[in-house]
DOLOVO-834285 format. One record per residue (C-alpha): residue in three letters; y, z, x. Coordinates in steps of 0.05 Angstrom, whole numbers, padded with zeros to 5 digits, always signed. Each point is the difference from the previous one (the first is absolute). Example, Ala and Ser with C-alpha at 12.3 -4.5 7.8 and 13.67 -1.06 7.14 Angstrom:
// residues 2
ALA-00090+00156+00246;SER+00069-00013+00027;
END
This chain:
// residues 832
MET+00853-00623-01498;LYS+00054-00035+00039;ALA-00002-00072+00018;VAL+00029-00038+00064;ILE+00014-00074-00004;MET+00004-00036+00064;ALA+00057-00044-00017;GLY+00030-00013+00067;GLY-00035-00072+00023;PHE+00041-00066+00028;GLY-00052-00049-00043;THR+00011-00047+00057;ARG-00069-00033-00015;LEU+00027-00021-00073;ARG+00051-00024+00022;PRO+00052-00039-00018;ILE-00007+00036-00074;THR+00009+00068+00034;CYS+00066-00035+00043;ASN+00053+00037-00047;ILE-00048+00058-00037;PRO-00048+00054+00030;LYS-00077-00019-00014;PRO-00003+00065-00046;VAL+00051-00044-00057;VAL-00026-00069+00010;PRO-00028-00015-00077;LEU-00068+00006-00025;ALA-00016-00023-00066;ASN+00076-00001-00007;ARG+00004+00071+00027;PRO+00011+00033+00074;ILE-00059+00010+00036;MET+00015+00081-00001;GLU+00014+00002-00079;HIS-00079-00010-00005;ILE-00008+00052+00052;ILE+00039+00048-00037;GLU-00033-00010-00061;LEU-00070+00006+00031;LEU+00026+00063+00035;LYS+00032+00034-00084;ARG-00070-00023-00034;TYR-00032+00055+00048;GLY+00042+00052-00004;PHE+00048-00013+00059;VAL+00077-00003-00026;ASP+00031+00046+00063;LEU+00007-00069+00049;ALA+00024-00007+00070;ALA+00019-00063+00021;ILE+00002-00015+00078;LEU+00055-00055+00011;TYR+00019-00036+00062;HIS+00014-00072-00004;GLN+00051-00014-00056;PRO+00004+00057-00031;GLU+00054+00000-00048;ILE-00030-00057-00038;ILE-00060+00046-00014;THR+00048+00062-00014;GLU+00046-00042-00043;TYR-00063-00023-00044;PHE-00046+00058-00012;ARG+00058+00057+00006;ASP-00015+00069-00018;GLY-00071-00034-00033;VAL+00020+00028-00077;GLU-00002-00073-00032;PHE-00074-00004+00040;GLY-00029+00071-00025;VAL+00004+00035+00059;LYS+00044+00042+00055;MET+00014-00044+00069;SER+00025+00019+00056;TYR+00018-00038+00062;VAL-00008+00012+00079;ARG+00034-00055+00041;ALA-00028+00002+00073;GLU+00062-00021+00052;SER-00056-00038+00045;ASP-00074-00026-00012;LEU-00042+00056+00010;GLY-00059-00022-00018;THR-00039+00021-00061;ALA-00017+00068+00021;GLY+00064+00014+00026;SER+00040-00030-00061;VAL-00043+00054-00045;LYS+00022+00060+00049;LYS+00079-00014-00021;ALA-00026+00012-00068;VAL-00025+00072+00026;LYS+00049+00046-00045;LEU-00028-00032-00064;LEU-00075+00000+00016;ASN-00020+00080-00005;GLU-00069-00017-00040;ARG-00048-00053-00005;PHE+00025-00068-00001;LEU-00025-00075-00010;ILE+00025-00061+00046;ILE+00000-00073-00028;SER+00040-00055+00021;GLY+00052-00029-00050;ASP-00020-00073+00017;LEU-00079-00001-00021;LEU-00038-00011-00068;THR-00042+00042-00027;ASN-00038+00037-00054;PHE-00042+00051+00037;ASN-00005+00069-00041;LEU+00038+00039+00036;SER-00022+00067-00028;GLU-00074-00015+00021;ILE+00029-00013+00067;ILE+00036+00080+00000;ASP-00067+00026-00028;TYR-00033-00029+00056;HIS+00047+00028+00054;ILE+00002+00066-00026;LYS-00083-00002-00009;LYS+00001-00017+00080;LYS+00055+00056+00012;ALA+00026-00048+00046;LEU+00071-00002+00037;ALA+00004-00071-00005;THR-00048-00058-00046;MET+00009-00080+00019;VAL-00016-00036-00068;LEU-00033-00053+00013;THR-00029-00067-00030;ARG-00040-00061+00025;VAL+00032-00071+00010;GLU-00033-00061+00021;ASN+00049-00005+00069;PRO+00025+00063+00026;LEU+00028-00027+00062;GLN+00072+00016-00030;TYR-00031+00068-00014;GLY-00027+00062+00041;VAL-00066+00006-00003;VAL-00032+00062-00018;ILE-00078+00033-00002;THR-00014+00065-00035;GLU-00064+00044+00005;LYS-00035+00016-00062;ASN+00043+00060-00021;GLY+00049-00045+00008;LYS+00038+00023+00057;ILE+00037-00058+00040;SER-00048-00002+00069;ARG+00038-00069+00026;PHE+00063-00037-00010;LEU+00038-00068+00028;GLU+00064-00028-00014;LYS+00000-00077-00015;PRO-00060-00009+00040;SER-00022-00069+00033;TRP-00061-00037-00028;GLY-00045+00033+00058;GLU+00027+00076-00028;VAL-00019-00015-00067;PHE-00055+00052-00017;SER+00015+00007-00077;ASP+00030-00033-00057;THR+00035+00066-00024;ILE+00066+00005+00016;ASN+00062+00051-00009;THR+00042-00016-00054;GLY+00058+00038+00028;ILE+00002+00047-00056;TYR-00014+00079+00023;VAL-00008+00069-00028;LEU+00035+00047+00042;GLU-00006+00075+00013;PRO+00069+00025+00021;GLN-00026+00038+00059;ALA-00014-00072+00019;LEU+00077-00018+00022;ASN-00002+00058+00057;TYR-00040-00056+00034;ILE+00055-00052-00005;PRO+00060+00004+00053;ASP+00070+00003-00020;ASP+00034-00053+00005;GLN-00046-00048+00041;GLU-00030-00064-00021;PHE-00075+00027-00020;ASP-00047-00042-00047;PHE-00061+00035-00053;SER-00051-00054+00037;LYS+00019-00012+00063;ASN+00030+00079+00019;LEU-00017+00053-00057;PHE-00066-00022-00025;PRO-00035-00009+00078;LEU+00032+00066+00015;PHE-00038+00031-00066;LEU-00065-00029+00028;GLU+00002+00026+00074;LYS+00015+00071-00026;GLY-00047-00006-00057;LEU+00035+00014-00054;PRO-00014-00019-00065;LEU+00007-00068-00010;TYR-00033-00029-00065;GLY-00004-00083-00027;TYR+00002-00006-00077;VAL-00032-00072-00016;ALA+00044-00023-00063;SER-00028-00037-00056;GLY+00059-00049-00029;TYR+00050-00062+00017;TRP+00030+00012+00067;LYS+00043-00048+00032;ASP+00052+00000+00061;ILE+00050-00041-00024;GLY+00011-00020+00074;ASN+00014-00072+00008;LEU+00024-00068-00054;SER-00064-00011+00002;GLU-00025+00070-00032;TYR+00066-00002-00046;ARG-00027-00057-00034;LEU-00076+00022-00013;ALA+00022+00062-00014;HIS+00051-00039-00060;SER-00071-00033-00016;ASP-00038+00065-00008;VAL+00042+00021-00049;LEU+00007-00058-00041;ASN-00074-00002+00000;GLY-00011+00070-00024;LYS-00028+00031+00073;ILE+00057+00047-00009;THR+00029+00028-00063;LEU+00074+00019+00008;ASN+00054+00021-00049;ILE+00030-00069-00003;HIS+00066-00003-00043;GLY+00002-00044-00054;ARG-00029-00012-00066;LYS-00077-00005+00007;ILE-00037-00074-00033;GLU-00072+00004+00011;ASP-00052-00066-00019;LYS-00071-00006+00036;ASN+00024-00061+00039;LYS+00066+00047+00031;ASN+00042+00055+00004;LEU+00070-00007-00015;TRP+00061+00038+00016;ILE+00069-00014-00028;GLY+00064+00044+00013;GLU+00048+00024-00045;GLU+00058-00069-00020;THR-00040-00051+00024;ASN-00003-00062-00031;ILE-00063-00048+00006;ASP+00008-00067-00038;PRO-00060-00015-00042;GLN-00021-00061+00043;ALA-00007+00031+00063;ILE-00069+00010+00024;LEU-00019+00059+00026;GLU-00074+00015+00036;GLY-00039+00049+00030;SER+00037+00072+00009;ILE+00072+00004+00006;ILE+00050+00054+00009;ILE+00070-00028-00019;GLY+00063+00054+00005;LYS+00052+00011-00058;ASN+00063-00040-00011;CYS-00031-00066+00024;THR-00002-00074-00030;ILE-00066-00042+00000;LYS+00026-00059-00017;LYS-00039-00067-00041;ASN-00063-00027+00038;VAL+00000+00053+00051;ARG-00066+00013+00035;ILE-00016+00072+00029;SER-00070+00017+00023;GLY-00024+00067+00035;SER+00073+00010+00013;VAL+00045+00073+00011;ILE+00075-00023-00032;GLY+00065+00044+00020;ASP+00047+00033-00045;ASN+00063-00051-00017;CYS-00048-00064+00023;VAL+00021-00073-00036;LEU-00050-00048+00001;ASP+00023-00069-00018;GLU-00037-00058-00040;ASP-00065-00020+00030;ALA+00002+00052+00059;ASP-00067+00005+00026;ILE-00020+00070+00034;LYS-00073+00020+00017;ASP-00028+00058+00029;CYS+00075+00026+00031;VAL+00037+00062+00004;LEU+00079-00011-00016;TRP+00041+00052+00000;ASP+00068+00014-00036;ASN+00057-00044-00021;ILE-00026-00069+00027;TYR+00009-00065-00033;VAL-00056-00049-00002;GLY+00031-00073-00019;PRO-00034-00058-00047;SER-00059-00029+00035;ALA-00006+00050+00062;LYS-00063+00019+00018;ILE-00029+00057+00038;LEU-00060+00016+00021;ASP-00041+00075+00030;SER+00068+00014+00025;VAL+00055+00061+00009;ILE+00071-00005-00028;CYS+00047+00053+00014;LYS+00063+00022-00040;GLY+00057-00046-00011;VAL-00039-00061+00016;ASP+00030-00071-00030;VAL-00059-00045+00001;GLY+00026-00075-00016;ALA-00022-00051-00057;ASP-00070-00034+00020;ALA+00003+00034+00067;GLN-00083+00018+00023;VAL-00013+00065+00035;GLU-00076+00003+00039;LYS-00052+00048+00000;ASN+00019+00063+00045;VAL+00072-00004+00003;VAL+00041+00058+00003;VAL+00078-00016-00020;SER+00053+00061+00012;GLU+00058+00025-00038;GLU+00051-00041-00022;CYS-00024-00068+00024;VAL+00012-00064-00033;LEU-00056-00056-00012;GLY+00039-00065-00002;ARG-00013-00055-00049;GLY-00069-00034+00001;SER-00024+00046+00075;LEU-00057-00001+00020;ILE-00019+00063+00041;LYS-00069-00004+00030;GLN-00054+00042+00015;ASP+00003+00078+00035;VAL+00077-00009+00003;LYS+00044+00057+00007;ILE+00073+00000-00018;TRP+00045+00060+00022;PRO+00053+00027-00044;TYR+00061-00041-00024;LYS-00031-00069+00028;THR+00020-00068-00034;ILE-00044-00051-00006;GLU+00042-00076-00012;ASP-00018-00035-00059;GLY-00064-00043+00013;ALA-00013+00035+00057;THR-00078+00008+00032;LEU-00004+00065+00042;CYS-00061+00010+00036;THR+00012+00049+00042;SER+00023+00074-00007;LEU+00077+00016-00004;ILE+00019+00032+00044;TRP-00059-00021+00048;GLY-00068-00043+00006;ASP-00067+00005-00045;LYS-00056+00056-00006;TRP-00052-00008+00048;SER-00068+00023-00006;ARG-00029+00058-00025;ALA+00019+00047+00064;LEU+00025-00022+00065;PHE-00044+00031+00051;GLY-00069-00001+00019;GLU-00037+00020+00052;TYR+00020-00049+00047;GLY+00077-00001-00017;ILE+00023-00047-00056;VAL-00049-00068-00010;GLY+00012-00049-00033;LEU-00002-00087-00013;ALA+00044-00028+00056;ASN+00057-00043-00038;ILE-00025+00027-00065;GLU-00009+00083-00005;ILE+00040+00008+00069;THR+00054-00056-00005;PRO+00078+00009+00035;GLU+00029+00027-00060;PHE-00056+00052-00005;ALA+00002+00013+00074;ALA+00086+00009-00002;LYS-00018+00055-00061;LEU-00048+00039+00038;GLY+00045-00001+00059;ALA+00057+00025-00040;ALA-00045+00052-00026;TYR-00031+00022+00068;GLY+00070+00000+00023;ALA+00036+00043-00044;THR-00056+00055+00008;LEU+00041+00002+00072;ASP+00063+00023+00009;LYS+00062-00049+00027;GLY+00006-00011+00070;ALA-00087+00013+00007;THR-00033-00051+00052;ILE-00076-00024-00015;LEU-00046-00047+00033;SER-00019-00069-00028;SER-00068-00036+00026;ARG-00038-00061-00019;ASP-00062-00041+00023;ILE+00008-00076+00015;HIS-00016-00033-00078;LYS+00070-00034-00019;THR-00007+00027-00076;SER+00000+00073+00035;ARG+00058-00019+00030;ILE+00036-00019-00068;ILE-00017+00067-00037;HIS+00028+00035+00071;ARG+00059-00031+00000;ALA+00005+00016-00078;ILE-00014+00069+00015;MET+00053+00008+00052;CYS+00051-00026-00049;GLY-00014+00048-00051;LEU-00010+00058+00061;LEU+00059-00022+00025;SER+00056+00000-00065;SER-00018+00073-00016;GLY+00034+00022+00064;VAL-00062-00003+00047;ASN-00002-00026+00068;ILE-00058-00032+00032;VAL-00041-00012+00068;ASP-00042-00061-00015;PHE-00061-00005+00047;GLY-00013-00075-00028;ILE-00070-00015+00011;THR-00046+00058+00025;PRO-00055+00044-00001;ILE-00006+00061-00045;PRO-00018+00052+00036;VAL+00049-00021+00046;ALA+00053-00003-00054;HIS-00025+00079-00019;TYR+00013+00019+00067;VAL+00059-00023+00028;SER+00029+00032-00060;ARG+00003+00073+00017;PRO+00035-00011+00075;LEU+00045-00046-00037;GLY+00028+00055-00055;THR-00005-00044-00055;CYS-00014+00022-00075;GLY-00062-00045-00019;GLY-00023-00061+00007;ILE-00034-00060-00040;HIS-00040-00050+00028;ILE-00012-00060-00042;ARG-00073-00048+00013;ARG-00049-00050-00030;SER-00058+00045-00029;PRO-00065+00002+00045;TYR-00042-00005-00059;ASN+00039-00056-00048;SER+00036-00059+00022;GLN+00042+00006-00066;VAL+00020+00069+00012;ILE+00060+00037+00039;ASP-00001+00070+00015;ILE+00062+00039+00011;LYS-00009+00054+00038;PHE+00045+00058+00008;PHE+00006+00058+00048;ASP+00038+00068+00017;GLU+00037+00025+00060;ASN-00053+00028+00029;GLY-00037-00075-00005;MET-00051+00023-00056;ASP-00009-00030-00064;LEU+00044+00028-00051;SER-00010+00059-00039;SER-00021-00014-00079;SER+00059+00040-00021;ARG+00047-00050+00049;GLU-00037-00063-00032;ARG+00012+00036-00067;SER+00071+00004+00014;ILE+00003-00073+00020;GLU-00038-00023-00061;SER+00044+00045-00049;LEU+00061-00035+00029;PHE-00037-00075-00004;PHE-00003+00000-00072;ARG+00054+00046-00011;GLU+00045-00060+00021;ASP+00057+00042+00005;PHE-00001+00010+00085;ARG+00064+00002+00042;ARG+00040-00042+00025;ALA+00048+00001+00062;GLN+00068-00011-00002;ILE+00023-00059+00040;GLU+00013+00028+00067;GLU-00062+00044-00009;THR-00052-00047+00000;GLY-00056+00009+00050;GLU-00007-00047+00070;ILE-00058-00031+00038;SER-00021+00012+00072;PHE-00049-00025+00045;PRO-00040+00048+00046;SER-00003-00025+00070;ARG-00050+00056+00030;ALA-00048+00014-00064;MET-00060-00033+00042;GLU+00013+00036+00063;LEU+00005+00067-00041;TYR-00074-00015-00028;ARG-00019-00023+00063;ASP+00018+00062+00042;GLY-00028+00053-00050;PHE-00065-00044-00003;LEU-00003+00000+00072;ASN+00016+00075+00009;PHE-00060+00020-00046;ALA-00056-00046+00018;ASN-00035+00020+00060;VAL+00018-00059+00052;LYS-00040+00015+00061;GLU-00063+00022-00042;ILE-00009-00065-00032;GLN+00030-00047+00066;ASN-00066+00035+00032;ALA-00044-00013-00059;LYS+00015-00082+00012;PHE-00022-00018-00068;LYS-00006-00062-00034;ILE+00010-00003-00061;VAL+00012-00055-00063;VAL+00062+00008-00045;ASP+00009-00042-00068;TYR+00087+00008-00012;ALA-00020-00025-00071;TYR+00066-00053+00007;GLY+00037+00068-00007;PRO+00068+00028+00038;ALA-00038+00047+00049;ALA-00019-00062+00036;THR+00081+00007+00019;ILE-00008+00063+00036;PHE-00080+00027+00007;PRO-00023-00053+00058;SER+00057+00023+00054;LEU-00019+00069-00017;LEU-00077-00011+00019;GLY+00022-00035+00057;LYS+00025+00064+00025;PHE-00074+00027-00018;SER-00033-00052+00060;CYS-00043-00019-00060;GLU-00036-00074+00001;VAL+00025-00021-00079;VAL-00037-00057-00033;ALA+00070-00012-00052;LEU-00024-00030-00067;ASN+00050-00036-00058;SER+00057+00036+00047;HIS+00054-00043-00021;MET+00042+00018-00071;ASP-00019-00040-00056;ALA+00028+00006-00068;SER-00055-00041-00031;LYS-00058+00054+00023;LEU+00027+00060-00010;THR-00043+00013-00064;LYS-00077+00004+00006;THR-00040-00001-00060;ALA-00072+00034+00010;GLU-00039-00056+00020;GLU+00049-00017+00052;PHE+00006+00064+00028;ASP-00073+00013+00003;HIS-00010-00078+00043;SER+00054+00033+00046;LEU-00032+00065+00013;LYS-00064-00034+00008;GLN+00042-00058+00054;LEU+00021+00062+00024;SER-00082+00019+00008;ASN-00016-00053+00028;ILE+00049-00007+00058;VAL-00010+00080+00020;GLY-00073-00013+00013;THR+00008-00070+00030;LEU+00048+00024+00050;LYS-00025+00066+00007;ALA+00060+00039-00011;ASP+00009+00077-00008;ALA+00033-00007-00067;GLY+00030-00054-00049;PHE+00064+00028-00044;LEU+00016-00046-00065;MET+00068+00028-00029;ASP+00029+00001-00062;ALA+00067-00049-00006;GLY+00043+00052-00004;GLY-00017+00037+00063;GLU-00035+00065-00041;LYS-00073-00002+00005;ILE-00061-00017+00041;PHE-00062-00023-00025;MET-00042-00011+00073;VAL-00073-00021+00031;ASP-00032+00046+00053;GLU-00030-00035+00058;LEU-00064-00023-00025;GLY+00041-00053-00049;LYS-00013+00049-00054;VAL+00053+00018-00052;VAL+00013+00077-00018;SER+00005+00016-00064;GLY+00063+00035-00024;ASP-00034+00065-00008;ASP-00035-00002+00069;ALA+00065-00024+00037;LEU+00032+00058-00032;GLY-00051+00051+00027;LEU-00003-00034+00074;ILE+00078-00001+00005;VAL-00003+00083-00026;SER-00062+00014+00050;LEU+00046-00028+00057;VAL+00072+00030-00025;LEU-00041+00074+00004;SER-00036-00012+00049;SER+00062-00012+00040;ASN+00038+00057-00035;PRO-00049+00054-00015;PHE+00027+00058-00050;SER+00044-00045-00032;THR+00022-00015-00068;ILE-00013-00076-00039;ALA+00006-00022-00070;VAL-00045-00050-00038;PRO+00000-00019-00076;VAL-00046+00037-00048;THR-00039-00070-00008;ALA-00012+00005+00077;SER-00073+00020+00022;ARG-00029+00073+00004;ASN-00014-00019+00073;ILE+00074+00011+00017;GLU-00016+00068-00011;GLU-00054+00008+00043;ILE+00026-00035+00062;ALA+00064+00042-00012;LYS-00052+00067+00010;LYS-00026-00023+00058;ASN+00059+00000+00037;GLY+00033+00056-00041;SER+00056-00033-00035;ILE+00016-00002-00071;VAL+00008-00062-00046;LEU+00054-00003-00054;ARG-00016-00031-00065;THR+00057-00050-00032;ARG+00009-00041-00063;THR-00020-00071+00009;THR+00080-00028+00005;TYR+00035-00025+00053;ARG+00053+00057-00006;SER-00051+00061-00007;MET-00019-00021+00067;MET+00060-00017+00032;ASP+00019+00068-00034;THR-00064+00029+00036;ALA+00021-00029+00074;GLN+00064+00037-00014;LYS-00032+00062+00006;LYS+00004+00043+00068;ASP-00068+00006+00031;VAL-00019-00060-00031;ILE+00001-00055+00054;PHE-00054-00050-00038;VAL-00009-00033-00068;GLY-00046-00052-00012;GLU-00029-00034-00064;ASN-00061-00046-00009;LYS+00041-00059-00014;GLY+00018-00013+00075;GLY+00065+00036+00000;TYR+00012+00059+00050;ILE+00063+00045+00016;PHE+00010+00025+00076;SER+00059+00060-00029;LYS+00018+00011+00055;PHE+00029-00077+00021;ASN+00005-00021-00080;THR-00010+00023-00069;THR-00026-00065-00028;PHE-00053-00045+00011;ASP+00005-00040+00071;ALA-00060-00047+00017;MET+00034-00013+00068;MET-00001+00081+00016;SER-00075+00000-00027;ILE-00025-00053+00042;ALA+00039+00033+00057;LYS-00027+00069-00016;LEU-00078-00026-00007;LEU+00000-00030+00066;GLU+00022+00062+00036;PHE-00038+00049-00027;LEU-00065-00045+00014;ALA+00028-00012+00066;LYS+00011+00079+00015;HIS-00075+00012-00033;LYS-00026-00062+00036;VAL-00042-00014-00063;LYS-00009-00077-00034;ILE+00023+00004-00077;SER-00082-00010-00028;THR-00020+00059+00047;VAL+00048+00042-00040;LEU-00017-00029-00069;LYS-00076+00023+00020;LYS+00019+00075+00005;LEU+00039+00001-00071;PRO-00031+00035-00055;LYS-00036-00041-00043;SER+00009-00007-00073;VAL+00010-00056-00063;ILE+00070-00001-00045;ILE+00000-00043-00053;ARG+00060-00024-00024;GLU+00009-00034-00076;HIS+00049-00007-00060;ILE-00005-00003-00065;SER+00048-00030-00059;CYS+00042+00062-00037;PRO+00057-00022-00046;TRP+00065+00036+00020;GLU-00002+00028-00066;LEU-00069+00046+00013;LYS+00013+00025+00082;GLY+00020+00053-00031;THR-00054+00022-00045;ILE-00050-00024+00051;MET+00026+00053+00052;ARG+00004+00057-00043;ASN-00068-00015-00030;LEU-00025+00000+00075;ILE+00032+00057+00017;GLU-00034+00042-00063;ALA-00063-00039+00022;THR+00002+00035+00073;LYS+00022+00067-00015;SER-00070+00024+00039;HIS+00014-00042+00057;LYS+00043+00012+00051;VAL+00067-00047+00002;ASP+00055-00026+00031;LEU+00060-00027-00036;ILE+00042-00024+00068;ASP-00003-00075-00033;GLY-00044-00008-00058;VAL-00057+00040-00013;LYS-00053+00022+00062;VAL-00063+00023-00026;TYR-00049+00029+00051;HIS-00071+00000-00009;ASN-00025+00041+00056;ARG+00020-00047+00058;ASP-00001-00052-00037;TRP+00073-00021-00035;VAL+00030-00047-00053;ILE+00064-00010-00012;ILE+00031-00041-00059;VAL+00080-00019+00016;PRO+00044-00044-00050;ASP+00028-00065+00024;GLN+00075+00008+00012;GLU+00022-00074-00025;MET-00074-00029-00044;PRO-00039+00031-00062;LEU-00047+00024+00045;LEU-00038+00058+00026;HIS-00018+00004+00075;ILE-00074+00033+00006;ASN-00019+00019+00075;ALA-00065+00034+00025;GLU-00035+00027+00064;ALA-00069+00030+00015;SER-00056-00002+00050;ASP-00027-00064-00022;GLU+00018-00063-00043;GLN-00041+00020-00047;LYS+00027+00062-00017;ALA+00074-00023+00007;ARG-00019-00052-00056;THR-00029+00053-00052;LEU+00064+00029+00009;VAL+00049-00048-00018;ASN-00048-00028-00053;LYS+00000+00070-00047;TYR+00075+00007+00015;ILE+00010-00074-00037;GLU-00052+00010-00047;GLN+00034+00063-00022;ILE+00072-00043+00008;LYS-00028-00050-00051;LYS-00020+00053-00051;TRP+00065+00032+00008;GLN+00036-00069-00008;LYS-00038-00016-00074;
END
C-alpha cells in the first residue's frame, strides 16, 4: 500500500517557531515531526510515500530528498494554490491507483496501522476515518458511529453546544482509489467539510475505527511542549538518536561527541543531542537539548525544549520554555515560564524575559533589559477570545487599552485595506477608552471607521446595511457584571460574526503578525449625520402606526438608564401612547444590574402598572436588545410565557407563516403554530444561530425565552424597541389584553437546571448520553435533546463555564422534575 503525508500546512498557530520553517520539519525530540511519521509508516510496511506540499516546500524536499536515507521512496506533489485537504490529494491521483492511507505530517501517534487497514478491508469501506477519544473535542471533528462502525454523523470544530461525543477525527484516513472520483479537479475541497458529508448524503460506505494508543495533534505551542513531555515521560516511544542510559529515576539519551562535566546535575528524563558541551554545575531537568549546544557553567535548564546551535551563558536560567536554533542567551539572563524565543535571537547579559512572552526571529534584547511584552506585539491573553456574547473580560485588567488596540489591528487585518466599519458604544467612560483603543488598531491596519458614539445596539446593527459598511463593533459595560466589558462584533448584515470569522480574528490576534498600513494608507474616522433618521424612518415604516394610535395605550417603560432613551420616546410619541417613563436618563453607574436589582426593577414596574391601571409595562435591557414585560394586572410574565404570547400574536396576525425558536423553547410553540397553519423551525441557542435563521426567506419572526425577539423583515437582530411596538400593534389589531392571550396558551411546565462538569469530561458525557438514549427519539441541533413521548429533556454544554445545562418539559412540575433528576443522577455516575 501507498501512503500520503499531508505536509502543506502553514503552522500559523505555532508561530513564532514556524516563521522560517514549515510545520512538518519542526523538531520533536531533535528530529522533524514528519520524520517520526515516516518511521511509523515504514514500521507497518508503507515504503512508497507521497508528500503533499504547499508552504515552503523546498525545505521539506531538501531534507527528505528521495527518501532512500530513511528507508522509503519519497514522491512529492506541490499544490499551486490552497485546494483544501481533499483537493490537494486529488493532485496526486496518478500516483494513487490502489488502496492508500492518508496521514498528517505534523501529528504524533503510535497507532497500529495494520489493524486500521484490516478493519477497512473487513468492512469493505470506501473510506475509513481513524478516530480517537479526547478530553476537549472543540478543535477537532466530532464523530458518531453506529454499532457496526458506520459513521452516522460528524461535525467539524463544534462549539460546546454542538459537542455530541468525545470521539474525534484524527486526520488519518484509509481510502479506496474510487473515492478520488468524488473530488473535483483544481477546486478547494476538504475531506471533513465536503467529501465525507457527500459520502453520508449518498449512503456510501464510510466507516470509523476507534484506535487505541497515543495521538496528539501538535496544533499550538502548548501542545508542542506537552508532546515533548509525553516523550520524556514514556507515554509514547520514539526512535531517539543517541546512547540511552536508564536507571529507576530517569531516562537519559546522549548524542555522539557530547561532553558532560561530571559535576553537571541531570534530573529526570533528558534528551541531549550530538556535539554538545555541558559544563560544570549545569543543572538540567526534564528537557530536550538539540545538537551543537553549549551550556556554560551554573546554567539552569528546567522543562525546556532547546533546538540546535544554542549558547546558554553562565548562571543563565530558563524555565519551561522553547528556545529555537541559533539563540544566544547571555550570562545571568532569566527566561520565565511559557516563553518562546524564535531563531537567531540574542538575549543580553542579565536580561529578564517575563512569563508568556514570544519573541520573533532575529531580535536582540539589550543587557539588563526586562521584556514584559512580546516582540513584535503584546502578551497572550486567555484560553480563547470569543465566547457566546463576543469578547468579555475584566475592564482594564483583561481588556486593557493595549489589548484593545491589538484586537482592533487583528480585526482590521481580516478586512481589505480601505474597508469601512461602524463603531459604537455605551455611555460608560471605560467603554470610551476601549472604544478609542480598538479604533486606533483598526486605523493602523488601513480600515476606515464610521463612529456612531453612544448608540443602542439594535440601531447600530440596523444602519450597517444602508450605510454599506463591512461590519462593526459595539463596546459596552456588561449588563451582568459591573467589572466586565463586552466587545460585540457584527458583520455587513448587522449579524453577530460567524464562528469562522471569529476564528480568523482570534488566529491573527494570537499570531501577532497582523498587517500594518503604510503612512498614507492608514484609516480615517467619519461621523454620520443621519444614522438615527435612518433607523427612525425604517422603524415607522415597519410598525403599523395608525393601528397603535387608535388603541390609545397607556404603558410604563423602564429604560434601564440605557441609550434607547435617546430615541425611543420620540418613536412612542408617534403612537399617541400615554407613557410613564422610568430611568429614562443615561447613567453610566447603573448600566449593570445584579440579580437582586433586576428583580427589584421588575417588582417596581409591576407595582406601577397595577397602580396606574396601565395596559402593559416593559423593562428594557441597557443595550436596547431585550424586553421583560408585565401584563395589565401587574403580573410579571415569565420568559417562556412571553415567548408563547408573542408567537400567538404574530401567527394570529400572519397565519400560514414560518417562525423560529431555539431547541430549548416549549413544545407549546408547535401547538400554537398548528392552529394557525404555520411552521416552526428549531435553532441552536446561540444568538448567531437565531440571526442566521432570521435571514431565511420565509421566516418572519425569531424569538427566545430570555426576552429577545427578532422581526426579521425589519432587523435580523434582537430589538427591544421594535418588540414593544409590534406587541402593541398586535394587541391593538386583535383588541385583546395580555392576560387574556396568556390564559389561552397551552399549559406545560419547564424546569431549567445545571450541573457542574469539568471541561475534560464534557465530550465523554455527551457520548455516553447518546449511547444511553439510542432507543429514544433524539435531536442534536444543540446539545442532546431526548424525547419521552411528548415530554423532553435537553442537555447542553455551557460555552464558557464547566457546566451542563439541563432543561425538561412535561405536563406538570413533578414529571418535569423527575426527568431532570433522572439525568442529573446519570451524569453524576458518568462523571465518576
